[in-house]
Structure formats: C-alpha cells, structure tokens
N, C-alpha and C positions, 0 to 999 in steps of 0.2 A: 667821668672825665670831662674836662672842659677844654675846648680848643681856644687858645689865646690868640690865634691868628699869626700874622707875620710881622717882623720888625727887623731892623738892621743892628747888628752888633759888630763893632770894629769894621764896618763896611761890608759885612757878610750878611746876606739874607738868611734869617732863621725862622722856624715855626715853633711855637710854644704850646705846651699842654700842662694842665694842672689837674691833679686828682687827690682824693682824700681817702684815708684808710682809718677806720675806727676799730680800736682794740676792744676786746672783751673786758669788762670790769670798769673801774672808775676812771681809767685813763682817757683823756680827751683824744681826739683824732690827730693823725699825722697828715700834714699837707706836703705834697711834693710837686715841684714845678720844674719842667725841663724845657730847654730850647735846643733845637736840633738844626744843623745846617745840612739840608738835603744834598746840596751840590758837593759838599766835602765829605758826606757820610760821617759826620762828626757831631757828637754830643758836646755842645759849646758851653752849656750852663746846666747845673743840677743844684736845686735848692730844696732842702728838706727841713721842715719845722716839726719838731716833736714837743711833747709837754715840757721836757727839761733840757732840750738840746736844739740848737739850730746849726745846720751844716750847709755850706755852700762851696761848690767847686766850679770855677769859671776858667775857660781857656781865653786868654787875651792876647793882644798884639798879633792878631791873625794877619798874615800877608799872603797874597796869592801871586807869587812871583818866582822866577827861577832862583835857586840858591847860589851863593857865591861859589864859583868853581874851585877856589883855593881850599874849600872845605873837603874836597875829594882828591886832593893832590897827595901823593905818597911823600912823606918827609925824606929829605936827602940822607938822613942818618939811619933810615930803615934799611934792612937787609933781607935777603931772600934765603930761606932755609930749604934745603932739599932733603927733607925727612922722608 
C-alpha cells in the first residue's frame, strides 16, 4: 500500500492510498486508489483498474453548510393519520 498524501477535492481535505492486488494466473494486477475525507468520515473517490475494466466512483459538489430549512418543512397538503 502506498500513502498518496493529502490534497483538496471540492475544497475538502482528503488523504489518498493506492494498493495493488495480483491474481493467480496470467491476469495482470488490479490497482485501487481511494481518497478519504477524515473530517467527513466519507470515501470521496474510489478508482479501480482491472485488466479489462476501469471503474471510478466520485462524490462531487461537496458543501459543508447548513441545508435549506424548506427541505424539512411538512407540505401543506400532508395530513396526519391516527392509526
């Protein structure tokens, strides 16, 4: 495993790691790289390269702010059921 150090993604400090896994047989190795935000306890980026496949999953548009309070307002058309 290789420590890739720290960098900023969308204004959030993250730490990266890369590691390699070699399969038995003729297949080449798989490389995985991950970037983690320790302050958010969130895996921000996962990148995996296999012999016939490349996969990347990235969380973007990170914002560290209070959400819009209207997102938590009960709509007027909602009703309460006494079940």
